[in-house]
PyMOL CGO cylinders between C-alpha atoms (Angstrom):
from pymol import cmd
from pymol.cgo import CYLINDER

trace = [
    CYLINDER, 94.73, 54.01, 98.76, 91.23, 54.39, 100.09, 0.3, 1, 1, 1, 1, 1, 1,
    CYLINDER, 91.23, 54.39, 100.09, 88.87, 56.94, 98.70, 0.3, 1, 1, 1, 1, 1, 1,
    CYLINDER, 88.87, 56.94, 98.70, 88.43, 59.74, 101.12, 0.3, 1, 1, 1, 1, 1, 1,
    CYLINDER, 88.43, 59.74, 101.12, 84.77, 60.47, 101.60, 0.3, 1, 1, 1, 1, 1, 1,
    CYLINDER, 84.77, 60.47, 101.60, 84.04, 63.64, 103.44, 0.3, 1, 1, 1, 1, 1, 1,
    CYLINDER, 84.04, 63.64, 103.44, 80.60, 63.99, 104.90, 0.3, 1, 1, 1, 1, 1, 1,
    CYLINDER, 80.60, 63.99, 104.90, 79.03, 67.31, 104.09, 0.3, 1, 1, 1, 1, 1, 1,
    CYLINDER, 79.03, 67.31, 104.09, 77.49, 69.10, 107.02, 0.3, 1, 1, 1, 1, 1, 1,
    CYLINDER, 77.49, 69.10, 107.02, 73.91, 70.07, 106.44, 0.3, 1, 1, 1, 1, 1, 1,
    CYLINDER, 73.91, 70.07, 106.44, 73.82, 73.61, 105.11, 0.3, 1, 1, 1, 1, 1, 1,
    CYLINDER, 73.82, 73.61, 105.11, 71.66, 75.81, 107.29, 0.3, 1, 1, 1, 1, 1, 1,
    CYLINDER, 71.66, 75.81, 107.29, 69.63, 78.48, 105.57, 0.3, 1, 1, 1, 1, 1, 1,
    CYLINDER, 69.63, 78.48, 105.57, 70.15, 81.41, 107.92, 0.3, 1, 1, 1, 1, 1, 1,
    CYLINDER, 70.15, 81.41, 107.92, 68.83, 84.16, 105.66, 0.3, 1, 1, 1, 1, 1, 1,
    CYLINDER, 68.83, 84.16, 105.66, 65.45, 84.03, 107.38, 0.3, 1, 1, 1, 1, 1, 1,
    CYLINDER, 65.45, 84.03, 107.38, 67.07, 85.23, 110.59, 0.3, 1, 1, 1, 1, 1, 1,
    CYLINDER, 67.07, 85.23, 110.59, 68.35, 88.35, 108.85, 0.3, 1, 1, 1, 1, 1, 1,
    CYLINDER, 68.35, 88.35, 108.85, 64.87, 89.18, 107.56, 0.3, 1, 1, 1, 1, 1, 1,
    CYLINDER, 64.87, 89.18, 107.56, 63.35, 88.59, 110.99, 0.3, 1, 1, 1, 1, 1, 1,
    CYLINDER, 63.35, 88.59, 110.99, 65.95, 90.77, 112.72, 0.3, 1, 1, 1, 1, 1, 1,
    CYLINDER, 65.95, 90.77, 112.72, 65.58, 93.52, 110.11, 0.3, 1, 1, 1, 1, 1, 1,
    CYLINDER, 65.58, 93.52, 110.11, 61.81, 93.62, 110.46, 0.3, 1, 1, 1, 1, 1, 1,
    CYLINDER, 61.81, 93.62, 110.46, 61.88, 93.48, 114.26, 0.3, 1, 1, 1, 1, 1, 1,
    CYLINDER, 61.88, 93.48, 114.26, 64.48, 96.17, 114.83, 0.3, 1, 1, 1, 1, 1, 1,
    CYLINDER, 64.48, 96.17, 114.83, 63.11, 98.36, 112.04, 0.3, 1, 1, 1, 1, 1, 1,
    CYLINDER, 63.11, 98.36, 112.04, 59.67, 98.28, 113.65, 0.3, 1, 1, 1, 1, 1, 1,
    CYLINDER, 59.67, 98.28, 113.65, 61.13, 98.80, 117.11, 0.3, 1, 1, 1, 1, 1, 1,
    CYLINDER, 61.13, 98.80, 117.11, 63.20, 101.80, 116.05, 0.3, 1, 1, 1, 1, 1, 1,
    CYLINDER, 63.20, 101.80, 116.05, 60.45, 103.49, 114.03, 0.3, 1, 1, 1, 1, 1, 1,
    CYLINDER, 60.45, 103.49, 114.03, 57.90, 102.80, 116.74, 0.3, 1, 1, 1, 1, 1, 1,
    CYLINDER, 57.90, 102.80, 116.74, 60.01, 104.50, 119.39, 0.3, 1, 1, 1, 1, 1, 1,
    CYLINDER, 60.01, 104.50, 119.39, 60.93, 107.45, 117.19, 0.3, 1, 1, 1, 1, 1, 1,
    CYLINDER, 60.93, 107.45, 117.19, 57.44, 108.26, 115.89, 0.3, 1, 1, 1, 1, 1, 1,
    CYLINDER, 57.44, 108.26, 115.89, 55.42, 106.66, 118.70, 0.3, 1, 1, 1, 1, 1, 1,
    CYLINDER, 55.42, 106.66, 118.70, 52.74, 105.20, 116.43, 0.3, 1, 1, 1, 1, 1, 1,
    CYLINDER, 52.74, 105.20, 116.43, 51.69, 101.83, 115.11, 0.3, 1, 1, 1, 1, 1, 1,
    CYLINDER, 51.69, 101.83, 115.11, 51.78, 103.00, 111.49, 0.3, 1, 1, 1, 1, 1, 1,
    CYLINDER, 51.78, 103.00, 111.49, 55.41, 104.08, 111.89, 0.3, 1, 1, 1, 1, 1, 1,
    CYLINDER, 55.41, 104.08, 111.89, 56.23, 100.65, 113.34, 0.3, 1, 1, 1, 1, 1, 1,
    CYLINDER, 56.23, 100.65, 113.34, 54.68, 98.93, 110.33, 0.3, 1, 1, 1, 1, 1, 1,
    CYLINDER, 54.68, 98.93, 110.33, 56.54, 101.19, 107.91, 0.3, 1, 1, 1, 1, 1, 1,
    CYLINDER, 56.54, 101.19, 107.91, 59.74, 100.62, 109.90, 0.3, 1, 1, 1, 1, 1, 1,
    CYLINDER, 59.74, 100.62, 109.90, 59.27, 96.86, 109.62, 0.3, 1, 1, 1, 1, 1, 1,
    CYLINDER, 59.27, 96.86, 109.62, 58.93, 97.18, 105.84, 0.3, 1, 1, 1, 1, 1, 1,
    CYLINDER, 58.93, 97.18, 105.84, 62.03, 99.36, 105.61, 0.3, 1, 1, 1, 1, 1, 1,
    CYLINDER, 62.03, 99.36, 105.61, 63.87, 96.86, 107.82, 0.3, 1, 1, 1, 1, 1, 1,
    CYLINDER, 63.87, 96.86, 107.82, 62.90, 94.05, 105.45, 0.3, 1, 1, 1, 1, 1, 1,
    CYLINDER, 62.90, 94.05, 105.45, 64.18, 96.05, 102.49, 0.3, 1, 1, 1, 1, 1, 1,
    CYLINDER, 64.18, 96.05, 102.49, 67.54, 96.64, 104.16, 0.3, 1, 1, 1, 1, 1, 1,
    CYLINDER, 67.54, 96.64, 104.16, 67.75, 92.97, 105.19, 0.3, 1, 1, 1, 1, 1, 1,
    CYLINDER, 67.75, 92.97, 105.19, 67.05, 91.97, 101.59, 0.3, 1, 1, 1, 1, 1, 1,
    CYLINDER, 67.05, 91.97, 101.59, 69.83, 94.24, 100.39, 0.3, 1, 1, 1, 1, 1, 1,
    CYLINDER, 69.83, 94.24, 100.39, 72.20, 92.80, 103.00, 0.3, 1, 1, 1, 1, 1, 1,
    CYLINDER, 72.20, 92.80, 103.00, 71.39, 89.18, 102.14, 0.3, 1, 1, 1, 1, 1, 1,
    CYLINDER, 71.39, 89.18, 102.14, 71.31, 89.73, 98.38, 0.3, 1, 1, 1, 1, 1, 1,
    CYLINDER, 71.31, 89.73, 98.38, 74.43, 91.81, 97.92, 0.3, 1, 1, 1, 1, 1, 1,
    CYLINDER, 74.43, 91.81, 97.92, 76.68, 91.63, 100.93, 0.3, 1, 1, 1, 1, 1, 1,
    CYLINDER, 76.68, 91.63, 100.93, 76.32, 87.94, 101.80, 0.3, 1, 1, 1, 1, 1, 1,
    CYLINDER, 76.32, 87.94, 101.80, 76.36, 86.66, 98.24, 0.3, 1, 1, 1, 1, 1, 1,
    CYLINDER, 76.36, 86.66, 98.24, 79.08, 84.06, 97.76, 0.3, 1, 1, 1, 1, 1, 1,
    CYLINDER, 79.08, 84.06, 97.76, 80.02, 83.82, 101.43, 0.3, 1, 1, 1, 1, 1, 1,
    CYLINDER, 80.02, 83.82, 101.43, 78.29, 80.59, 102.35, 0.3, 1, 1, 1, 1, 1, 1,
    CYLINDER, 78.29, 80.59, 102.35, 81.42, 79.25, 104.03, 0.3, 1, 1, 1, 1, 1, 1,
    CYLINDER, 81.42, 79.25, 104.03, 81.38, 82.06, 106.60, 0.3, 1, 1, 1, 1, 1, 1,
    CYLINDER, 81.38, 82.06, 106.60, 77.91, 81.24, 107.92, 0.3, 1, 1, 1, 1, 1, 1,
]
cmd.load_cgo(trace, "trace")
């Protein structure tokens, strides 16, 4: 019987998209709520923190779903 060789699809690292979306929408939300540039910067930082929590804890061990 022949050996079955299964080609692995290249694994895409999609965690960067979560960080980008978190920063963008965090800045957008805070900028609209407080109507200042400083609030948008702080919102982007908070968005990055939440994206890091999401990627680090909630997506851990679910590589087959992405």
